[in-house]
C-alpha positions in Angstrom: -39.8 31.5 -21.0 -41.5 29.6 -18.1 -41.6 26.5 -20.2 -37.9 26.8 -21.0 -36.9 27.3 -17.4 -39.1 24.3 -16.4 -37.3 22.1 -19.0 -33.9 23.2 -17.8 -34.9 22.3 -14.2 -36.2 18.9 -15.3 -33.0 18.1 -17.2 -30.9 19.3 -14.4 -32.8 17.2 -11.9 -32.5 14.1 -14.2 -28.8 14.5 -14.5 -28.4 15.0 -10.8 -30.4 11.9 -10.2 -28.2 9.9 -12.6 -25.1 11.2 -11.0 -26.3 10.1 -7.5 -27.2 6.7 -8.8 -23.9 6.3 -10.5 -21.8 7.4 -7.4 -23.9 5.3 -5.0 -22.9 2.2 -6.9 -19.2 2.8 -6.2 -17.8 1.3 -3.0 -14.3 0.6 -1.7 -14.9 -3.1 -1.9 -16.2 -3.0 -5.4 -13.3 -0.9 -6.6 -10.6 -2.9 -4.9 -11.9 -6.3 -5.7 -11.5 -5.5 -9.3 -7.8 -5.5 -8.4 -7.4 -1.7 -9.0 -5.6 -1.2 -5.7 -2.9 -3.7 -6.4 -2.5 -2.4 -10.0 -2.3 1.2 -8.7 0.6 0.2 -6.5 2.5 -1.7 -9.2 1.9 0.8 -12.0 2.2 4.0 -10.0 3.9 3.1 -6.8 1.0 4.9 -5.1 -2.0 4.0 -2.9 -4.8 6.4 -1.7 -6.4 5.1 1.5 -10.1 5.6 2.4 -10.8 7.8 5.4 -12.0 5.0 7.7 -8.5 3.3 7.9 -6.8 3.9 11.2 -3.8 1.6 10.8 -1.6 0.9 7.8 1.5 -1.3 7.4 4.0 -0.5 4.7 5.9 -3.5 3.3 9.6 -3.5 2.9 9.8 -6.2 0.2 12.5 -8.8 -0.3 15.6 -7.3 -2.1 14.3 -3.8 -1.3 17.9 -2.7 -0.7 19.1 -3.6 -4.2 19.8 -0.7 -6.6 18.2 -0.6 -10.0 21.4 0.8 -11.4 23.4 -2.3 -10.9 24.3 -4.4 -14.0 22.2 -7.3 -12.9 18.8 -6.8 -11.5 18.2 -8.2 -8.1 14.9 -6.6 -7.1 11.6 -8.5 -7.2 9.3 -5.4 -7.3 9.8 -2.0 -8.7 9.9 0.0 -5.4 11.8 -0.2 -2.1 8.6 0.2 0.0 5.1 -1.1 -0.9 3.6 1.3 -1.6 6.4 3.8 -2.1 4.0 6.7 -1.9 1.0 6.6 0.4 -1.8 9.1 0.7 -3.7 8.7 4.1 -6.2 10.4 6.3 -5.1 12.3 9.4 -4.7 10.5 12.8 -3.6 7.3 11.1 -1.0 5.0 12.6 1.7 3.7 10.2 4.3 1.0 10.7 6.8 -0.8 8.5 7.1 -4.6 8.1 10.3 -6.0 6.8 10.2 -8.9 4.4 13.8 -8.4 3.2 15.4 -11.7 4.0 18.6 -11.7 6.0 18.8 -8.0 6.5 18.1 -5.4 9.1 16.5 -2.4 7.6 16.4 1.2 8.9 13.7 3.8 8.5 14.4 7.5 9.1 11.3 9.7 9.0 11.4 13.5 8.4 8.7 16.2 8.4 8.2 18.9 5.8 11.1 20.9 7.3 13.5 17.9 7.0 13.6 17.5 10.7 13.9 13.9 11.9 10.9 12.8 13.8 11.4 9.0 13.8 14.2 6.5 13.5 14.2 2.8 13.9 15.9 -0.5 12.9 13.7 -3.5 11.7 14.9 -7.0 11.6 13.6 -9.4 8.9 10.1 -10.6 9.6 9.5 -7.9 12.2 7.4 -4.7 12.5 8.5 -1.3 13.5 6.8 0.8 16.2 3.8 2.7 14.9 3.9 6.4 14.2 0.7 8.4 14.5 0.3 11.2 11.9 -1.9 14.1 13.0 -0.6 16.9 10.9 -1.3 17.3 7.2 1.5 17.5 4.6 4.0 15.3 3.0 6.5 13.4 5.1 9.6 11.6 3.7 11.3 8.5 4.9 14.5 6.8 3.7 17.5 4.5 4.3 20.9 5.6 3.0 23.8 3.2 2.5 21.5 0.3 2.0 23.5 -1.1 -0.9 27.2 -1.6 -0.7 27.7 -1.8 -4.5 25.9 1.5 -5.2 26.7 3.9 -2.3 24.6 6.6 -3.9 21.4 4.5 -3.8 18.8 5.7 -1.3 15.7 3.7 -0.4 13.0 6.4 -0.1 9.3 6.8 0.2 6.7 9.4 1.1 3.5 9.7 3.3 1.1 12.4 2.5 -1.5 13.2 5.1 -4.7 14.6 3.5 -6.5 17.6 4.7 -10.1 16.3 5.3 -11.4 19.2 3.4 -9.6 18.0 0.3 -10.8 14.4 0.4 -13.4 15.0 -2.3 -10.5 15.3 -4.7 -9.1 11.8 -4.0 -10.5 8.3 -3.7 -10.2 8.5 0.1 -13.8 9.3 0.1 -14.6 5.7 -0.8 -16.2 3.7 2.0 -14.3 0.9 3.6 -15.3 -1.6 6.3 -11.7 -2.1 7.4 -9.8 -0.2 10.1 -6.4 -1.7 9.1 -4.9 -2.2 5.7 -1.5 -3.5 4.5 0.3 -5.1 1.6 2.1 -8.4 1.2 4.1 -10.0 -1.7 4.0 -13.8 -2.1 5.0 -16.3 -4.9 2.1 -16.8 -7.3 2.6 -20.6 -7.5 1.6 -20.9 -3.8 -1.1 -18.2 -3.8 -3.9 -20.6 -2.7 -2.0 -21.7 0.3 -1.4 -18.1 1.4 -4.8 -16.8 0.7 -6.4 -19.7 2.6 -4.2 -18.9 5.6 -5.2 -15.2 5.4 -8.8 -16.1 5.1 -8.7 -18.5 8.0 -7.3 -15.6 10.1 -9.9 -13.1 9.0 -7.6 -11.1 6.8 -9.4 -10.2 3.6 -7.9 -9.7 0.2 -9.0 -6.3 -1.2 -7.0 -6.6 -4.4 -4.3 -8.7 -6.0 -2.1 -8.5 -9.0 0.3 -11.1 -10.4 3.5 -10.0 -12.1 6.9 -11.2 -13.4 9.6 -10.2 -10.9 12.3 -7.9 -12.2 15.1 -10.3 -12.0 13.3 -13.1 -13.8 15.0 -14.0 -17.0 13.1 -17.2 -18.1 9.6 -17.7 -19.2 6.7 -19.2 -17.2 4.5 -16.2 -16.6 3.8 -14.1 -13.6 5.7 -15.5 -10.6 4.9 -13.0 -7.9 1.6 -11.6 -6.6 1.0 -8.4 -4.7 -1.8 -8.5 -2.2 -3.7 -5.6 -0.7 -5.2 -6.6 2.6 -7.8 -5.4 5.0 -8.6 -6.6 8.6 -10.5 -5.6 11.6 -8.5 -7.7 14.0 -5.9 -6.4 16.3 -2.7 -5.4 14.5 -0.6 -7.8 16.5 -2.9 -10.7 15.4 -2.7 -9.7 11.8 1.1 -9.3 11.9 1.4 -12.7 13.5 -0.2 -14.1 10.3 2.3 -12.1 8.1 5.2 -13.5 10.1 4.0 -17.0 9.5 3.7 -16.4 5.8 7.0 -14.5 5.4 9.0 -17.1 7.3 7.9 -19.8 4.9 8.6 -17.8 1.6 11.2 -19.4 -0.7 13.3 -16.3 -0.9 17.0 -16.4 -0.4 
């Protein structure tokens, strides 16, 4: 009986050691640089943030106001906000950056009781004021009447603030060296020019995924690239880089 118990203890200790070894090899950087973050956004319209992130900028992509129900597809990416659904730690600051060329976008934010807590207009190539989220729960934001051809179309997204006690159940427990994260969409053919500019301004690419935009009808392969970015610079400095990139994009 003692030998049996000793064997069980030894096996359990070995399994526990292997588990620790396996988990210790996982880091935010390793996970994201395999492009899982960008793929997660494209495939599931969702992103889970690590607990260290204090600021996040949601992208309003070009043609975000176009309805998917119109006869001819005009969208580039499959969601009106990138990411459309964000899971984030408490006490995070969130803002919206508009890359929708030639349009002024609106964002109305509501709490769990459908009470409006934030409302703003955002011109193209501009950023909204930041909103600090202290309470846990799921918040919704939207813009109605964004498309004149489909009056029923509503741009919508959600922000879920995680209870710290529940973070073990999400990938928000992964370590990150960045206090600010964001997303950006750029043409694939010019990717080196944009990534060089980001690198020169200390904005790191944590993940990237190239894809064929939804309105593309010809061949030629992936023509858009989604970037997931991290920075420890001041938000204003990082957004200045975004503005420089977005102003030069060949979207019309």
